[in-house]
C-alpha positions as CSV (number, residue, x, y, z in Angstrom):
1,X,-102.7,-92.3,-108.8
2,X,-104.6,-95.0,-106.8
3,X,-104.9,-94.4,-103.1
4,X,-105.1,-97.5,-100.7
5,X,-108.0,-97.4,-98.4
6,X,-107.7,-99.1,-94.9
7,X,-111.0,-100.2,-93.4
8,X,-110.9,-100.7,-89.7
9,X,-114.2,-101.5,-88.1
10,X,-116.2,-99.3,-90.5
11,X,-113.8,-96.3,-90.5
12,X,-112.3,-95.9,-93.9
13,X,-108.8,-94.4,-93.8
14,X,-107.7,-93.0,-97.0
15,X,-111.2,-92.1,-98.1
16,X,-113.8,-89.4,-97.4
17,X,-113.1,-86.7,-94.8
18,X,-109.9,-86.6,-92.8
19,X,-109.9,-88.8,-89.6
20,X,-109.3,-87.6,-86.1
21,X,-106.8,-89.8,-84.0
22,X,-106.2,-88.6,-80.4
23,X,-102.9,-89.7,-78.9
24,X,-102.7,-90.8,-75.3
25,X,-99.4,-89.7,-73.9
26,X,-100.1,-90.1,-70.1
27,X,-97.6,-91.9,-67.8
28,X,-100.0,-94.2,-65.5
29,X,-102.9,-96.4,-65.9
30,X,-105.4,-94.2,-64.1
31,X,-104.6,-91.0,-66.0
32,X,-104.5,-93.0,-69.3
33,X,-108.1,-94.3,-68.7
34,X,-109.3,-90.9,-67.4
35,X,-107.9,-89.2,-70.5
36,X,-109.3,-91.7,-72.8
37,X,-112.8,-91.1,-71.4
38,X,-112.5,-87.4,-71.7
39,X,-111.3,-87.9,-75.4
40,X,-114.2,-90.1,-76.3
41,X,-116.6,-87.4,-75.4
42,X,-115.2,-85.5,-78.4
43,X,-116.0,-88.5,-80.8
44,X,-112.6,-89.2,-82.4
45,X,-112.2,-91.8,-85.1
46,X,-109.5,-93.6,-83.2
47,X,-107.4,-93.4,-80.0
48,X,-103.6,-94.0,-80.1
49,X,-102.1,-95.4,-77.0
50,X,-98.5,-94.2,-77.0
51,X,-97.1,-97.0,-74.9
52,X,-93.7,-95.4,-74.8
53,X,-95.1,-93.0,-72.4
54,X,-96.6,-95.6,-70.1
55,X,-94.6,-96.2,-66.9
56,X,-95.6,-100.0,-67.1
57,X,-94.0,-100.3,-70.6
58,X,-91.7,-103.2,-69.5
59,X,-94.4,-105.0,-67.7
60,X,-96.3,-107.0,-70.5
61,X,-99.1,-108.0,-68.2
62,X,-99.9,-104.4,-67.2
63,X,-99.7,-103.4,-71.0
64,X,-102.2,-106.2,-72.0
65,X,-104.5,-105.3,-69.1
66,X,-104.4,-101.6,-70.1
67,X,-105.2,-102.4,-73.8
68,X,-108.0,-104.7,-72.7
69,X,-109.6,-101.9,-70.8
70,X,-109.1,-99.5,-73.5
71,X,-110.4,-101.5,-76.5
72,X,-113.7,-102.1,-74.8
73,X,-114.2,-98.3,-74.9
74,X,-113.2,-97.6,-78.5
75,X,-110.8,-98.6,-81.3
76,X,-107.3,-98.2,-80.1
77,X,-104.1,-98.0,-82.0
78,X,-101.1,-99.2,-80.2
79,X,-97.8,-97.5,-81.0
80,X,-94.2,-97.8,-79.5
81,X,-91.7,-95.2,-80.6
82,X,-88.3,-96.7,-80.1
83,X,-86.4,-93.2,-80.3
84,X,-88.3,-92.2,-77.1
85,X,-87.8,-95.6,-75.3
86,X,-84.0,-95.6,-75.9
87,X,-83.7,-91.9,-74.8
88,X,-85.3,-92.5,-71.4
């Protein structure tokens, strides 16, 4: 069975050792950025911004600004879980 390998900026998902992805599930910009700084001290392979937790979810300018600040720090995966959005 062949396994597909995804290469993102030199991190090979699907090959080698398991990768560490730290989800960010904070509500506001300040706590998201603070959490990201602390998480990066642990040297994860990837950060995941769970934007469905972000209080500015429906403000596209706020989301873009936040992503710009986070992506200068480390590779960030952006995810939106619709079940959580529709439930709130």
